N, CA, C and O atoms as CSV, one atom per row, in Angstrom:
chain,resi,resn,atom,element,x,y,z
A,1,MET,N,N,93.062,135.803,126.323
A,1,MET,CA,C,92.919,136.546,125.085
A,1,MET,C,C,93.646,135.795,123.974
A,1,MET,O,O,94.742,135.272,124.177
A,2,GLU,N,N,93.047,135.751,122.843
A,2,GLU,CA,C,93.655,135.074,121.706
A,2,GLU,C,C,94.768,135.925,121.090
A,2,GLU,O,O,94.974,137.075,121.477
A,3,THR,N,N,95.460,135.355,120.152
A,3,THR,CA,C,96.531,136.046,119.448
A,3,THR,C,C,96.231,136.014,117.957
A,3,THR,O,O,95.820,134.988,117.416
A,4,PHE,N,N,96.439,137.137,117.307
A,4,PHE,CA,C,96.305,137.200,115.849
A,4,PHE,C,C,97.706,137.196,115.251
A,4,PHE,O,O,98.548,138.003,115.644
A,5,THR,N,N,97.961,136.305,114.314
A,5,THR,CA,C,99.248,136.279,113.620
A,5,THR,C,C,99.006,136.201,112.120
A,5,THR,O,O,98.042,135.596,111.651
A,6,GLU,N,N,99.909,136.831,111.388
A,6,GLU,CA,C,99.827,136.809,109.926
A,6,GLU,C,C,101.235,136.910,109.358
A,6,GLU,O,O,102.060,137.683,109.845
A,7,THR,N,N,101.496,136.130,108.337
A,7,THR,CA,C,102.754,136.203,107.606
A,7,THR,C,C,102.426,136.430,106.142
A,7,THR,O,O,101.626,135.705,105.552
A,8,GLN,N,N,103.053,137.445,105.563
A,8,GLN,CA,C,102.857,137.746,104.151
A,8,GLN,C,C,104.202,137.699,103.439
A,8,GLN,O,O,105.229,138.092,103.992
A,9,ARG,N,N,104.176,137.216,102.215
A,9,ARG,CA,C,105.396,137.132,101.408
A,9,ARG,C,C,105.124,137.680,100.019
A,9,ARG,O,O,103.978,137.770,99.580
A,10,PHE,N,N,106.203,138.045,99.335
A,10,PHE,CA,C,106.086,138.441,97.935
A,10,PHE,C,C,105.877,137.184,97.102
A,10,PHE,O,O,106.844,136.530,96.711
A,11,ARG,N,N,104.639,136.846,96.831
A,11,ARG,CA,C,104.357,135.675,96.013
A,11,ARG,C,C,103.420,136.024,94.855
A,11,ARG,O,O,102.809,135.142,94.253
A,12,GLN,N,N,103.315,137.314,94.554
A,12,GLN,CA,C,102.489,137.720,93.433
A,12,GLN,C,C,103.133,137.220,92.138
A,12,GLN,O,O,104.337,137.375,91.931
A,13,GLY,N,N,102.328,136.628,91.289
A,13,GLY,CA,C,102.838,136.063,90.043
A,13,GLY,C,C,103.550,137.075,89.166
A,13,GLY,O,O,104.579,136.764,88.567
A,14,TRP,N,N,103.008,138.292,89.084
A,14,TRP,CA,C,103.601,139.287,88.195
A,14,TRP,C,C,104.984,139.715,88.675
A,14,TRP,O,O,105.844,140.038,87.856
A,15,VAL,N,N,105.216,139.724,89.996
A,15,VAL,CA,C,106.544,140.081,90.518
A,15,VAL,C,C,107.565,139.056,90.052
A,15,VAL,O,O,108.649,139.415,89.592
A,16,TRP,N,N,107.216,137.775,90.172
A,16,TRP,CA,C,108.156,136.714,89.802
A,16,TRP,C,C,108.290,136.579,88.298
A,16,TRP,O,O,109.330,136.139,87.809
A,17,LEU,N,N,107.267,136.947,87.562
A,17,LEU,CA,C,107.371,136.962,86.108
A,17,LEU,C,C,108.384,138.016,85.659
A,17,LEU,O,O,109.223,137.754,84.797
A,18,ILE,N,N,108.298,139.202,86.247
A,18,ILE,CA,C,109.254,140.269,85.924
A,18,ILE,C,C,110.665,139.875,86.344
A,18,ILE,O,O,111.615,140.070,85.586
A,19,MET,N,N,110.806,139.322,87.546
A,19,MET,CA,C,112.139,138.917,88.014
A,19,MET,C,C,112.717,137.815,87.129
A,19,MET,O,O,113.890,137.868,86.760
A,20,GLY,N,N,111.912,136.830,86.791
A,20,GLY,CA,C,112.386,135.740,85.939
A,20,GLY,C,C,112.783,136.230,84.563
A,20,GLY,O,O,113.804,135.812,84.015
A,21,PHE,N,N,111.974,137.116,84.006
A,21,PHE,CA,C,112.276,137.692,82.700
A,21,PHE,C,C,113.585,138.478,82.749
A,21,PHE,O,O,114.403,138.384,81.834
A,22,SER,N,N,113.781,139.252,83.815
A,22,SER,CA,C,115.019,140.029,83.969
A,22,SER,C,C,116.239,139.121,84.069
A,22,SER,O,O,117.271,139.382,83.451
A,23,VAL,N,N,116.114,138.064,84.843
A,23,VAL,CA,C,117.234,137.123,84.994
A,23,VAL,C,C,117.553,136.470,83.661
A,23,VAL,O,O,118.722,136.352,83.292
A,24,LEU,N,N,116.523,136.042,82.931
A,24,LEU,CA,C,116.752,135.403,81.633
A,24,LEU,C,C,117.422,136.346,80.642
A,24,LEU,O,O,118.336,135.941,79.924
A,25,ILE,N,N,116.981,137.589,80.594
A,25,ILE,CA,C,117.605,138.563,79.691
A,25,ILE,C,C,119.057,138.779,80.079
A,25,ILE,O,O,119.938,138.798,79.218
A,26,PHE,N,N,119.309,138.941,81.364
A,26,PHE,CA,C,120.674,139.182,81.827
A,26,PHE,C,C,121.577,137.994,81.517
A,26,PHE,O,O,122.667,138.165,80.971
A,27,LEU,N,N,121.131,136.801,81.860
A,27,LEU,CA,C,121.942,135.610,81.605
A,27,LEU,C,C,122.095,135.357,80.109
A,27,LEU,O,O,123.150,134.911,79.659
A,28,GLY,N,N,121.051,135.640,79.343
A,28,GLY,CA,C,121.139,135.487,77.890
A,28,GLY,C,C,122.151,136.428,77.273
A,28,GLY,O,O,122.883,136.050,76.358
A,29,SER,N,N,122.196,137.657,77.774
A,29,SER,CA,C,123.171,138.614,77.229
A,29,SER,C,C,124.593,138.195,77.559
A,29,SER,O,O,125.505,138.427,76.766
A,30,LEU,N,N,124.793,137.590,78.704
A,30,LEU,CA,C,126.133,137.119,79.051
A,30,LEU,C,C,126.545,135.918,78.207
A,30,LEU,O,O,127.715,135.777,77.852
A,31,SER,N,N,125.596,135.063,77.892
A,31,SER,CA,C,125.957,133.859,77.142
A,31,SER,C,C,126.257,134.162,75.680
A,31,SER,O,O,127.002,133.421,75.039
A,32,THR,N,N,125.691,135.234,75.144
A,32,THR,CA,C,125.943,135.541,73.735
A,32,THR,C,C,127.349,136.054,73.499
A,32,THR,O,O,127.868,135.946,72.388
A,33,ILE,N,N,127.964,136.603,74.509
A,33,ILE,CA,C,129.330,137.116,74.320
A,33,ILE,C,C,130.368,136.201,74.954
A,33,ILE,O,O,131.522,136.583,75.149
A,34,ASP,N,N,129.934,134.988,75.270
A,34,ASP,CA,C,130.836,134.008,75.876
A,34,ASP,C,C,131.513,134.575,77.121
A,34,ASP,O,O,132.702,134.364,77.363
A,35,ALA,N,N,130.711,135.301,77.901
A,35,ALA,CA,C,131.259,135.974,79.080
A,35,ALA,C,C,131.494,135.031,80.249
A,35,ALA,O,O,132.185,135.394,81.200
A,36,TRP,N,N,130.935,133.832,80.198
A,36,TRP,CA,C,131.057,132.927,81.332
A,36,TRP,C,C,132.489,132.485,81.577
A,36,TRP,O,O,132.811,131.965,82.645
A,37,ASN,N,N,133.338,132.690,80.600
A,37,ASN,CA,C,134.754,132.360,80.784
A,37,ASN,C,C,135.488,133.457,81.547
A,37,ASN,O,O,136.637,133.274,81.949
A,38,GLN,N,N,134.835,134.582,81.747
A,38,GLN,CA,C,135.437,135.711,82.449
A,38,GLN,C,C,134.927,135.740,83.896
A,38,GLN,O,O,133.719,135.680,84.125
A,39,PRO,N,N,135.827,135.830,84.857
A,39,PRO,CA,C,135.380,135.869,86.266
A,39,PRO,C,C,134.441,137.032,86.574
A,39,PRO,O,O,133.571,136.914,87.437
A,40,ILE,N,N,134.610,138.143,85.880
A,40,ILE,CA,C,133.764,139.311,86.160
A,40,ILE,C,C,132.290,139.013,85.862
A,40,ILE,O,O,131.402,139.603,86.477
A,41,ALA,N,N,132.033,138.114,84.936
A,41,ALA,CA,C,130.647,137.761,84.611
A,41,ALA,C,C,129.963,137.119,85.808
A,41,ALA,O,O,128.790,137.382,86.073
A,42,TRP,N,N,130.681,136.293,86.517
A,42,TRP,CA,C,130.110,135.653,87.696
A,42,TRP,C,C,129.832,136.679,88.786
A,42,TRP,O,O,128.812,136.606,89.472
A,43,PHE,N,N,130.743,137.637,88.942
A,43,PHE,CA,C,130.537,138.668,89.964
A,43,PHE,C,C,129.399,139.609,89.587
A,43,PHE,O,O,128.695,140.117,90.460
A,44,SER,N,N,129.220,139.840,88.299
A,44,SER,CA,C,128.157,140.759,87.881
A,44,SER,C,C,126.769,140.158,88.085
A,44,SER,O,O,125.783,140.894,88.145
A,45,THR,N,N,126.678,138.845,88.191
A,45,THR,CA,C,125.370,138.229,88.441
A,45,THR,C,C,124.979,138.265,89.912
A,45,THR,O,O,123.807,138.089,90.245
A,46,MET,N,N,125.935,138.488,90.783
A,46,MET,CA,C,125.655,138.449,92.224
A,46,MET,C,C,124.604,139.466,92.675
A,46,MET,O,O,123.696,139.086,93.413
A,47,PRO,N,N,124.680,140.747,92.267
A,47,PRO,CA,C,123.637,141.683,92.728
A,47,PRO,C,C,122.230,141.254,92.308
A,47,PRO,O,O,121.282,141.365,93.086
A,48,LEU,N,N,122.103,140.772,91.093
A,48,LEU,CA,C,120.791,140.333,90.625
A,48,LEU,C,C,120.292,139.138,91.433
A,48,LEU,O,O,119.126,139.093,91.826
A,49,LEU,N,N,121.162,138.186,91.676
A,49,LEU,CA,C,120.775,137.015,92.462
A,49,LEU,C,C,120.473,137.388,93.914
A,49,LEU,O,O,119.593,136.793,94.536
A,50,LEU,N,N,121.197,138.372,94.455
A,50,LEU,CA,C,120.909,138.838,95.818
A,50,LEU,C,C,119.527,139.486,95.902
A,50,LEU,O,O,118.794,139.279,96.869
A,51,ILE,N,N,119.181,140.269,94.886
A,51,ILE,CA,C,117.866,140.912,94.867
A,51,ILE,C,C,116.766,139.858,94.783
A,51,ILE,O,O,115.772,139.931,95.505
A,52,VAL,N,N,116.947,138.885,93.902
A,52,VAL,CA,C,115.955,137.815,93.775
A,52,VAL,C,C,115.839,137.050,95.095
A,52,VAL,O,O,114.734,136.755,95.549
A,53,GLY,N,N,116.977,136.729,95.708
A,53,GLY,CA,C,116.964,136.016,96.986
A,53,GLY,C,C,116.307,136.825,98.089
A,53,GLY,O,O,115.559,136.281,98.902
A,54,LEU,N,N,116.582,138.129,98.122
A,54,LEU,CA,C,115.973,138.998,99.130
A,54,LEU,C,C,114.457,139.038,98.969
A,54,LEU,O,O,113.722,138.921,99.950
A,55,LEU,N,N,113.992,139.202,97.739
A,55,LEU,CA,C,112.547,139.226,97.510
A,55,LEU,C,C,111.894,137.895,97.871
A,55,LEU,O,O,110.770,137.864,98.373
A,56,TYR,N,N,112.594,136.810,97.618
A,56,TYR,CA,C,112.034,135.504,97.951
A,56,TYR,C,C,111.961,135.310,99.473
A,56,TYR,O,O,110.988,134.757,99.986
A,57,ALA,N,N,112.983,135.762,100.181
A,57,ALA,CA,C,113.030,135.586,101.639
A,57,ALA,C,C,112.172,136.612,102.378
A,57,ALA,O,O,111.736,136.354,103.500
A,58,TRP,N,N,111.927,137.759,101.770
A,58,TRP,CA,C,111.224,138.874,102.406
A,58,TRP,C,C,109.859,138.426,102.908
A,58,TRP,O,O,109.075,137.836,102.164
A,59,GLN,N,N,109.586,138.712,104.178
A,59,GLN,CA,C,108.257,138.438,104.705
A,59,GLN,C,C,107.902,139.464,105.767
A,59,GLN,O,O,108.750,139.915,106.537
A,60,LEU,N,N,106.643,139.814,105.787
A,60,LEU,CA,C,106.096,140.724,106.787
A,60,LEU,C,C,105.322,139.882,107.786
A,60,LEU,O,O,104.303,139.279,107.450
A,61,ASP,N,N,105.814,139.847,109.016
A,61,ASP,CA,C,105.162,139.103,110.094
A,61,ASP,C,C,104.479,140.089,111.026
A,61,ASP,O,O,105.069,141.096,111.419
A,62,THR,N,N,103.239,139.796,111.374
A,62,THR,CA,C,102.466,140.639,112.286
A,62,THR,C,C,101.861,139.760,113.370
A,62,THR,O,O,101.365,138.666,113.101
A,63,GLN,N,N,101.912,140.259,114.594
A,63,GLN,CA,C,101.291,139.541,115.709
A,63,GLN,C,C,100.642,140.565,116.632
A,63,GLN,O,O,101.279,141.535,117.040
A,64,LEU,N,N,99.383,140.345,116.956
A,64,LEU,CA,C,98.668,141.154,117.930
A,64,LEU,C,C,98.320,140.242,119.093
A,64,LEU,O,O,97.741,139.172,118.905
A,65,ASP,N,N,98.677,140.671,120.298
A,65,ASP,CA,C,98.376,139.870,121.483
A,65,ASP,C,C,98.119,140.795,122.658
A,65,ASP,O,O,97.938,141.999,122.473
A,66,SER,N,N,98.101,140.251,123.855
A,66,SER,CA,C,97.779,141.042,125.044
A,66,SER,C,C,98.843,142.089,125.361
A,66,SER,O,O,98.555,143.055,126.068
A,67,GLU,N,N,100.051,141.924,124.860
A,67,GLU,CA,C,101.129,142.884,125.120
A,67,GLU,C,C,101.096,144.077,124.178
A,67,GLU,O,O,101.392,145.200,124.585
A,68,GLY,N,N,100.736,143.838,122.918
A,68,GLY,CA,C,100.749,144.920,121.952
A,68,GLY,C,C,100.764,144.412,120.527
A,68,GLY,O,O,100.327,143.299,120.235
A,69,ILE,N,N,101.274,145.247,119.654
A,69,ILE,CA,C,101.388,144.912,118.236
A,69,ILE,C,C,102.857,144.673,117.938
A,69,ILE,O,O,103.701,145.534,118.187
A,70,HIS,N,N,103.154,143.500,117.406
A,70,HIS,CA,C,104.523,143.119,117.084
A,70,HIS,C,C,104.609,142.967,115.567
A,70,HIS,O,O,103.687,142.442,114.942
A,71,TYR,N,N,105.704,143.420,114.979
A,71,TYR,CA,C,105.870,143.284,113.533
A,71,TYR,C,C,107.352,143.229,113.192
A,71,TYR,O,O,108.201,143.737,113.924
A,72,ARG,N,N,107.631,142.607,112.074
A,72,ARG,CA,C,108.995,142.584,111.563
A,72,ARG,C,C,108.946,142.379,110.059
A,72,ARG,O,O,107.984,141.844,109.507
A,73,ILE,N,N,110.008,142.820,109.423
A,73,ILE,CA,C,110.221,142.493,108.019
A,73,ILE,C,C,111.512,141.707,107.965
A,73,ILE,O,O,112.604,142.254,108.121
A,74,PHE,N,N,111.365,140.416,107.742
A,74,PHE,CA,C,112.521,139.538,107.659
A,74,PHE,C,C,113.006,139.540,106.216
A,74,PHE,O,O,112.168,139.398,105.325
A,75,PRO,N,N,114.253,139.684,105.926
A,75,PRO,CA,C,115.434,139.765,106.777
A,75,PRO,C,C,115.918,141.194,107.009
A,75,PRO,O,O,117.091,141.390,107.327
A,76,ILE,N,N,115.062,142.188,106.861
A,76,ILE,CA,C,115.475,143.590,106.970
A,76,ILE,C,C,115.644,144.035,108.415
A,76,ILE,O,O,116.694,144.571,108.771
A,77,PHE,N,N,114.643,143.825,109.249
A,77,PHE,CA,C,114.793,144.190,110.658
A,77,PHE,C,C,114.068,143.193,111.551
A,77,PHE,O,O,113.117,142.537,111.124
A,78,PRO,N,N,114.535,143.084,112.815
A,78,PRO,CA,C,113.953,142.103,113.745
A,78,PRO,C,C,112.601,142.585,114.277
A,78,PRO,O,O,112.117,143.656,113.912
A,79,TRP,N,N,112.014,141.774,115.140
A,79,TRP,CA,C,110.720,142.105,115.730
A,79,TRP,C,C,110.764,143.460,116.421
A,79,TRP,O,O,111.712,143.784,117.136
A,80,ARG,N,N,109.724,144.236,116.192
A,80,ARG,CA,C,109.506,145.498,116.899
A,80,ARG,C,C,108.149,145.382,117.582
A,80,ARG,O,O,107.231,144.741,117.070
A,81,THR,N,N,108.043,146.011,118.743
A,81,THR,CA,C,106.801,145.929,119.512
A,81,THR,C,C,106.316,147.322,119.857
A,81,THR,O,O,107.094,148.186,120.262
A,82,ILE,N,N,105.019,147.527,119.690
A,82,ILE,CA,C,104.364,148.746,120.163
A,82,ILE,C,C,103.405,148.296,121.265
A,82,ILE,O,O,102.370,147.697,120.974
A,83,PRO,N,N,103.742,148.580,122.537
A,83,PRO,CA,C,102.875,148.141,123.639
A,83,PRO,C,C,101.529,148.876,123.605
A,83,PRO,O,O,101.455,150.029,123.180
A,84,TRP,N,N,100.475,148.199,124.055
A,84,TRP,CA,C,99.145,148.812,124.069
A,84,TRP,C,C,99.126,150.094,124.888
A,84,TRP,O,O,98.352,151.001,124.582
A,85,ARG,N,N,99.958,150.194,125.924
A,85,ARG,CA,C,99.918,151.372,126.796
A,85,ARG,C,C,100.324,152.656,126.074
A,85,ARG,O,O,99.953,153.744,126.515
A,86,VAL,N,N,101.083,152.558,124.965
A,86,VAL,CA,C,101.489,153.767,124.234
A,86,VAL,C,C,100.639,153.999,122.989
A,86,VAL,O,O,100.775,155.021,122.316
A,87,ILE,N,N,99.765,153.048,122.688
A,87,ILE,CA,C,98.925,153.170,121.493
A,87,ILE,C,C,97.714,154.033,121.812
A,87,ILE,O,O,96.968,153.757,122.751
A,88,GLN,N,N,97.529,155.087,121.013
A,88,GLN,CA,C,96.381,155.971,121.186
A,88,GLN,C,C,95.162,155.452,120.433
A,88,GLN,O,O,94.038,155.539,120.926
A,89,SER,N,N,95.391,154.910,119.230
A,89,SER,CA,C,94.276,154.352,118.463
A,89,SER,C,C,94.790,153.371,117.418
A,89,SER,O,O,95.936,153.441,116.972
A,90,THR,N,N,93.903,152.458,117.045
A,90,THR,CA,C,94.185,151.514,115.962
A,90,THR,C,C,92.939,151.428,115.098
A,90,THR,O,O,91.818,151.565,115.588
A,91,SER,N,N,93.146,151.203,113.824
A,91,SER,CA,C,92.013,151.009,112.926
A,91,SER,C,C,92.477,150.229,111.705
A,91,SER,O,O,93.647,150.265,111.322
A,92,VAL,N,N,91.537,149.531,111.113
A,92,VAL,CA,C,91.808,148.851,109.852
A,92,VAL,C,C,91.389,149.814,108.753
A,92,VAL,O,O,90.247,150.272,108.716
A,93,VAL,N,N,92.317,150.114,107.864
A,93,VAL,CA,C,92.069,151.120,106.838
A,93,VAL,C,C,92.342,150.553,105.451
A,93,VAL,O,O,93.081,149.583,105.280
A,94,GLN,N,N,91.724,151.186,104.479
A,94,GLN,CA,C,92.053,150.918,103.086
A,94,GLN,C,C,92.744,152.171,102.587
A,94,GLN,O,O,92.237,153.279,102.760
A,95,TYR,N,N,93.888,151.996,101.974
A,95,TYR,CA,C,94.657,153.148,101.527
A,95,TYR,C,C,94.906,153.049,100.039
A,95,TYR,O,O,94.777,151.984,99.434
A,96,SER,N,N,95.266,154.186,99.460
A,96,SER,CA,C,95.581,154.171,98.036
A,96,SER,C,C,96.898,153.436,97.830
A,96,SER,O,O,97.702,153.312,98.754
A,97,TYR,N,N,97.105,152.963,96.643
A,97,TYR,CA,C,98.307,152.186,96.337
A,97,TYR,C,C,99.550,152.998,96.667
A,97,TYR,O,O,99.703,154.130,96.207
A,98,VAL,N,N,100.422,152.426,97.455
A,98,VAL,CA,C,101.665,153.103,97.833
A,98,VAL,C,C,102.885,152.315,97.394
A,98,VAL,O,O,104.017,152.728,97.645
A,99,GLY,N,N,102.667,151.200,96.750
A,99,GLY,CA,C,103.788,150.346,96.372
A,99,GLY,C,C,104.031,149.306,97.443
A,99,GLY,O,O,103.368,149.295,98.481
A,100,TYR,N,N,104.970,148.449,97.185
A,100,TYR,CA,C,105.273,147.371,98.113
A,100,TYR,C,C,106.599,147.627,98.789
A,100,TYR,O,O,107.483,148.277,98.231
A,101,GLY,N,N,106.728,147.109,99.995
A,101,GLY,CA,C,107.968,147.267,100.736
A,101,GLY,C,C,107.778,148.210,101.903
A,101,GLY,O,O,106.739,148.204,102.564
A,102,ILE,N,N,108.787,149.017,102.146
A,102,ILE,CA,C,108.775,149.975,103.251
A,102,ILE,C,C,108.689,151.366,102.640
A,102,ILE,O,O,109.513,151.734,101.804
A,103,ARG,N,N,107.693,152.134,103.059
A,103,ARG,CA,C,107.484,153.468,102.490
A,103,ARG,C,C,107.289,154.488,103.610
A,103,ARG,O,O,106.773,154.168,104.681
A,104,TRP,N,N,107.706,155.703,103.342
A,104,TRP,CA,C,107.429,156.823,104.227
A,104,TRP,C,C,106.486,157.749,103.485
A,104,TRP,O,O,106.755,158.118,102.342
A,105,GLY,N,N,105.383,158.132,104.117
A,105,GLY,CA,C,104.414,159.000,103.466
A,105,GLY,C,C,103.793,159.956,104.460
A,105,GLY,O,O,104.251,160.079,105.596
A,106,PHE,N,N,102.744,160.634,104.018
A,106,PHE,CA,C,102.055,161.598,104.874
A,106,PHE,C,C,101.430,160.933,106.095
A,106,PHE,O,O,101.246,161.576,107.129
A,107,GLU,N,N,101.110,159.676,105.979
A,107,GLU,CA,C,100.504,158.932,107.085
A,107,GLU,C,C,101.540,158.165,107.891
A,107,GLU,O,O,101.179,157.243,108.623
A,108,GLY,N,N,102.818,158.517,107.779
A,108,GLY,CA,C,103.869,157.833,108.519
A,108,GLY,C,C,104.427,156.665,107.732
A,108,GLY,O,O,104.302,156.604,106.509
A,109,TRP,N,N,105.043,155.738,108.449
A,109,TRP,CA,C,105.643,154.565,107.815
A,109,TRP,C,C,104.566,153.587,107.383
A,109,TRP,O,O,103.587,153.363,108.095
A,110,ILE,N,N,104.761,153.007,106.205
A,110,ILE,CA,C,103.862,151.976,105.694
A,110,ILE,C,C,104.706,150.754,105.358
A,110,ILE,O,O,105.684,150.841,104.616
A,111,TYR,N,N,104.312,149.620,105.914
A,111,TYR,CA,C,104.969,148.342,105.637
A,111,TYR,C,C,103.951,147.497,104.879
A,111,TYR,O,O,102.925,147.107,105.438
A,112,ASN,N,N,104.230,147.216,103.616
A,112,ASN,CA,C,103.233,146.577,102.775
A,112,ASN,C,C,103.875,145.535,101.866
A,112,ASN,O,O,104.913,145.789,101.255
A,113,VAL,N,N,103.261,144.381,101.782
A,113,VAL,CA,C,103.735,143.327,100.886
A,113,VAL,C,C,102.739,143.102,99.755
A,113,VAL,O,O,103.138,142.782,98.635
A,114,ALA,N,N,101.458,143.263,100.032
A,114,ALA,CA,C,100.437,143.057,99.008
A,114,ALA,C,C,99.157,143.757,99.441
A,114,ALA,O,O,98.904,143.925,100.634
A,115,GLY,N,N,98.366,144.155,98.479
A,115,GLY,CA,C,97.055,144.697,98.778
A,115,GLY,C,C,97.051,146.160,99.182
A,115,GLY,O,O,98.058,146.861,99.088
A,116,ASP,N,N,95.879,146.599,99.636
A,116,ASP,CA,C,95.681,148.008,99.971
A,116,ASP,C,C,94.967,148.196,101.306
A,116,ASP,O,O,94.335,149.227,101.537
A,117,LYS,N,N,95.070,147.197,102.185
A,117,LYS,CA,C,94.466,147.315,103.511
A,117,LYS,C,C,95.537,147.119,104.561
A,117,LYS,O,O,96.505,146.384,104.362
A,118,GLY,N,N,95.344,147.796,105.693
A,118,GLY,CA,C,96.342,147.680,106.736
A,118,GLY,C,C,95.824,148.097,108.093
A,118,GLY,O,O,94.710,148.604,108.232
A,119,ILE,N,N,96.659,147.870,109.089
A,119,ILE,CA,C,96.378,148.260,110.466
A,119,ILE,C,C,97.090,149.590,110.689
A,119,ILE,O,O,98.319,149.641,110.693
A,120,ARG,N,N,96.335,150.650,110.873
A,120,ARG,CA,C,96.936,151.959,111.136
A,120,ARG,C,C,97.015,152.135,112.642
A,120,ARG,O,O,96.025,151.972,113.355
A,121,VAL,N,N,98.211,152.472,113.117
A,121,VAL,CA,C,98.467,152.602,114.548
A,121,VAL,C,C,98.958,154.017,114.820
A,121,VAL,O,O,99.932,154.471,114.219
A,122,LEU,N,N,98.284,154.707,115.721
A,122,LEU,CA,C,98.703,156.028,116.186
A,122,LEU,C,C,99.214,155.841,117.606
A,122,LEU,O,O,98.500,155.338,118.474
A,123,PHE,N,N,100.458,156.251,117.834
A,123,PHE,CA,C,101.045,156.058,119.160
A,123,PHE,C,C,101.919,157.245,119.508
A,123,PHE,O,O,101.859,158.272,118.832
A,124,ASP,N,N,102.734,157.126,120.553
A,124,ASP,CA,C,103.579,158.192,121.102
A,124,ASP,C,C,103.759,159.406,120.192
A,124,ASP,O,O,104.210,159.280,119.053
A,125,ALA,N,N,103.403,160.569,120.704
A,125,ALA,CA,C,103.661,161.852,120.038
A,125,ALA,C,C,103.194,161.858,118.585
A,125,ALA,O,O,103.894,162.351,117.701
A,126,ASN,N,N,102.018,161.310,118.353
A,126,ASN,CA,C,101.410,161.293,117.025
A,126,ASN,C,C,102.225,160.570,115.958
A,126,ASN,O,O,102.117,160.893,114.775
A,127,GLN,N,N,103.030,159.608,116.358
A,127,GLN,CA,C,103.710,158.769,115.372
A,127,GLN,C,C,102.687,157.805,114.792
A,127,GLN,O,O,101.798,157.323,115.495
A,128,ARG,N,N,102.825,157.529,113.494
A,128,ARG,CA,C,101.889,156.621,112.836
A,128,ARG,C,C,102.639,155.592,112.012
A,128,ARG,O,O,103.664,155.883,111.395
A,129,ILE,N,N,102.104,154.392,112.018
A,129,ILE,CA,C,102.564,153.381,111.077
A,129,ILE,C,C,101.335,152.650,110.551
A,129,ILE,O,O,100.292,152.600,111.203
A,130,THR,N,N,101.481,152.095,109.379
A,130,THR,CA,C,100.452,151.247,108.804
A,130,THR,C,C,101.120,149.941,108.414
A,130,THR,O,O,102.110,149.929,107.683
A,131,ILE,N,N,100.571,148.847,108.906
A,131,ILE,CA,C,101.105,147.516,108.633
A,131,ILE,C,C,100.097,146.804,107.744
A,131,ILE,O,O,98.956,146.581,108.149
A,132,GLY,N,N,100.510,146.452,106.549
A,132,GLY,CA,C,99.613,145.801,105.601
A,132,GLY,C,C,99.058,144.492,106.128
A,132,GLY,O,O,99.709,143.787,106.899
A,133,THR,N,N,97.837,144.180,105.696
A,133,THR,CA,C,97.215,142.908,106.068
A,133,THR,C,C,96.372,142.391,104.912
A,133,THR,O,O,95.774,143.165,104.165
A,134,GLN,N,N,96.336,141.099,104.780
A,134,GLN,CA,C,95.455,140.438,103.822
A,134,GLN,C,C,94.225,139.879,104.529
A,134,GLN,O,O,93.336,139.313,103.894
A,135,ARG,N,N,94.183,140.043,105.838
A,135,ARG,CA,C,93.100,139.479,106.648
A,135,ARG,C,C,92.446,140.585,107.477
A,135,ARG,O,O,92.384,140.501,108.704
A,136,SER,N,N,91.968,141.605,106.800
A,136,SER,CA,C,91.447,142.789,107.488
A,136,SER,C,C,90.238,142.483,108.374
A,136,SER,O,O,90.101,143.073,109.446
A,137,ASP,N,N,89.367,141.580,107.952
A,137,ASP,CA,C,88.190,141.253,108.769
A,137,ASP,C,C,88.593,140.599,110.087
A,137,ASP,O,O,88.022,140.900,111.135
A,138,GLU,N,N,89.577,139.706,110.031
A,138,GLU,CA,C,90.033,139.033,111.249
A,138,GLU,C,C,90.734,140.009,112.194
A,138,GLU,O,O,90.579,139.924,113.413
A,139,VAL,N,N,91.505,140.936,111.622
A,139,VAL,CA,C,92.167,141.952,112.456
A,139,VAL,C,C,91.117,142.816,113.138
A,139,VAL,O,O,91.215,143.093,114.333
A,140,GLN,N,N,90.112,143.241,112.378
A,140,GLN,CA,C,89.060,144.080,112.954
A,140,GLN,C,C,88.334,143.338,114.069
A,140,GLN,O,O,88.025,143.926,115.106
A,141,HIS,N,N,88.061,142.063,113.867
A,141,HIS,CA,C,87.417,141.245,114.904
A,141,HIS,C,C,88.291,141.189,116.160
A,141,HIS,O,O,87.784,141.327,117.273
A,142,PHE,N,N,89.599,140.988,115.986
A,142,PHE,CA,C,90.512,140.945,117.128
A,142,PHE,C,C,90.503,142.282,117.864
A,142,PHE,O,O,90.424,142.311,119.093
A,143,LEU,N,N,90.582,143.388,117.127
A,143,LEU,CA,C,90.588,144.713,117.759
A,143,LEU,C,C,89.272,144.977,118.488
A,143,LEU,O,O,89.271,145.567,119.568
A,144,ASP,N,N,88.158,144.548,117.910
A,144,ASP,CA,C,86.860,144.709,118.575
A,144,ASP,C,C,86.816,143.917,119.881
A,144,ASP,O,O,86.312,144.413,120.889
A,145,GLN,N,N,87.337,142.696,119.869
A,145,GLN,CA,C,87.388,141.883,121.089
A,145,GLN,C,C,88.281,142.536,122.132
A,145,GLN,O,O,87.969,142.514,123.322
A,146,LEU,N,N,89.374,143.108,121.698
A,146,LEU,CA,C,90.308,143.759,122.615
A,146,LEU,C,C,89.634,144.932,123.320
A,146,LEU,O,O,89.833,145.138,124.517
A,147,ILE,N,N,88.845,145.690,122.588
A,147,ILE,CA,C,88.140,146.829,123.184
A,147,ILE,C,C,87.166,146.339,124.251
A,147,ILE,O,O,87.055,146.951,125.313
A,148,VAL,N,N,86.465,145.247,123.981
A,148,VAL,CA,C,85.514,144.689,124.949
A,148,VAL,C,C,86.250,144.211,126.194
A,148,VAL,O,O,85.800,144.467,127.311
A,149,VAL,N,N,87.370,143.523,126.022
A,149,VAL,CA,C,88.136,142.993,127.155
A,149,VAL,C,C,88.702,144.123,128.003
A,149,VAL,O,O,88.714,144.026,129.230
A,150,ARG,N,N,89.168,145.184,127.372
A,150,ARG,CA,C,89.800,146.283,128.107
A,150,ARG,C,C,88.786,147.228,128.743
A,150,ARG,O,O,89.157,148.052,129.579
A,151,SER,N,N,87.516,147.125,128.363
A,151,SER,CA,C,86.490,148.026,128.918
A,151,SER,C,C,86.068,147.623,130.305
A,151,SER,O,O,85.216,148.277,130.906
């Protein structure tokens, strides 16, 4: 059986335009008051730089294989696995915009980096998660093959 893997990152131009603009405004405001001579100015830039660094490093990794569905959001949490034996159903869905990142909603947890399509997984005791994908056709093809192999 083949393996499906996908890695998504925050690389949308508008996200980085907003972040860059915010950094420039912040640094510009510090330079106008000659704040760089004050140690507190350096410390006040750290949260902003941490946020920018986190968004740059953030990635949603997804892997579907013979064992199950594996996913992680680096650097937030390590790999998690949902074995096929506990999965009741999977489907590729299109959902309304829920924002980016990690969200809790009526349909359970949603992990999304870009777009409005994802792999919806129903497992143990009606728990649900949706993992965003930019390659919905390939995921659907993999799931269709899995059904044929398991039949």
